[in-house]
Residue, then its C-alpha position, 0 to 999 in steps of 0.5 A: x618589192x619587185x619592179x615589174x611592168x603592169x603587163x608582166x604583173x598580169x601575166x603572173x596574176x594568171x599563171x596556171x600554177x598560181x595558188x587557188x582558193x582551195x590551196x589557201x583553205x587548205x594551208x590557213x584554215x582548218x575544219x573547212x565545211x563546204x556549203x552548197x547551192x543558192x537556195x533559189x536555183x542551184x549550185x555554182x562551182x565558180x564560187x566556193x563558200x563554207x564555214x572553217x576555223x582560222x586560228x581557232x576562230x569560226x569564219x565564214x570563207x567564200x571566193x571565186x574558184x577557177x579549177x586546176x585541170x581543164x575538166x576543173x576549169x570548164x566545171x568551175x566555168x573558168x572562175x566566171x560566176x553565175x548568179x547563182x554563185x553570188x547568191x549563194x555567197x550572199x546567202x553565206x555572208x547572211x549567216x555569218x552575220x547571224x552568227x556572228x562570224x567574220x567573213x574572208x573572201x578570196x577573189x581571182x576571176x576575170x569578171x561574172x559570166x556574161x552569158x545569156x542565161x546568166x543575164x536572164x536569171x539575173x546576173x546584174x541584180x545578183x551582183x548589185x545586191x551582194x554590193x548592198x548588203x556587204x555594205x552593211x554588214x556588221x561583222x569584219x569583212x577581209x577581201x583578198x585579191x589573189x589573181x585577177x580581179x575584174x569588173x563587178x563580178x569581183x567587186x561582188x566579193x570585195x565590199x570589205x572593211x580591208x581589201x588586200x591585194x597580193x603583190x602581183x595581183x591585178x583589180x580593174x573594171x575589165x580585163x586589159x584585152x577588153x579595154x583595148x577592144x573597146x577603146x583601140x578596136x584591137x585587142x593586140x594592144x592589150x599590153x598598152x592597156x595594162x599601163x593605162x588602167x592603173x590596175x597593179x597593187x601599187x597603183x591601186x594602194x596609191x589611189x587608196x582603192x586598196x588597203x594593203x599590199x602582200x608581198x610575194x616571193x621573186x617569181x610569183x607566189x606559185x614560185x614559193x606556195x609555202x611562204x607566200x602562204x605564211x606572208x598572206x596569214x600574217x596579214x589576214x591575222x593582223x587585220x582581222x585582230x584590228x577589225x575585231x576591236x571594232x563595234x559592228x555600227x562602226x565597222x558598217x559605217x566606215x565601210x560604207x564611207x570608204x567606198x563612198x569616198x572612192x573616186x575622190x581627190x586623193x589627201x595627204x597621208x596615204x596608206x603605207x604598203x604592208 
């Protein structure tokens, strides 16, 4: 793996040409059928979800969507979901549970949208309900953090049996700028915050917050997207095959205990990188 500073990884994770969820769907899945709306309030383009075939097997795909052009960025709220997006995701995951389809999520968001309207419509409740419901799904759940994974907005799609991160992705409680603003009242110290937050994939693997690191081409996934997709595909296929051997009750119990253990002292026998 390339050795980079935390700040460099944050910059790569935010690169505008980095593969997005639509690229992963196009490269790794077939027969994708998008489903829209939360059946309660409306549609949120910041969350993309639907049904597809993965190596011939039906799966449910859910993930955050930032968009590639300025027009798409604005339409997708720069990848910051409203409660409608999380409720749509939950609707699709419940559907996956009913029809016994594995769930695969792709996460790249600076966080849930913090606007007044989102709070009025129950942003906190929507995120909390996703955490609760995902913890007890009895189908395999794999989360892939492809870029940024910040705050509860990311965690709402990451209560998974396997949480995988691309080598240059980041995963944290908030952005480095937000961290620096709170701790030092100076967002300009975000580089220093990157190091203190332990938000890189190697850091999180060592702390057993994630289950694997997916290597990227030199320079980042955007420099050789085809090669990056092949690596992601191999990792997804292997983990899905392993999880599919377990019973639904075993999956749900192990997932619950996995997240309950987070924050406890790290024991010997740490997980290895992919």
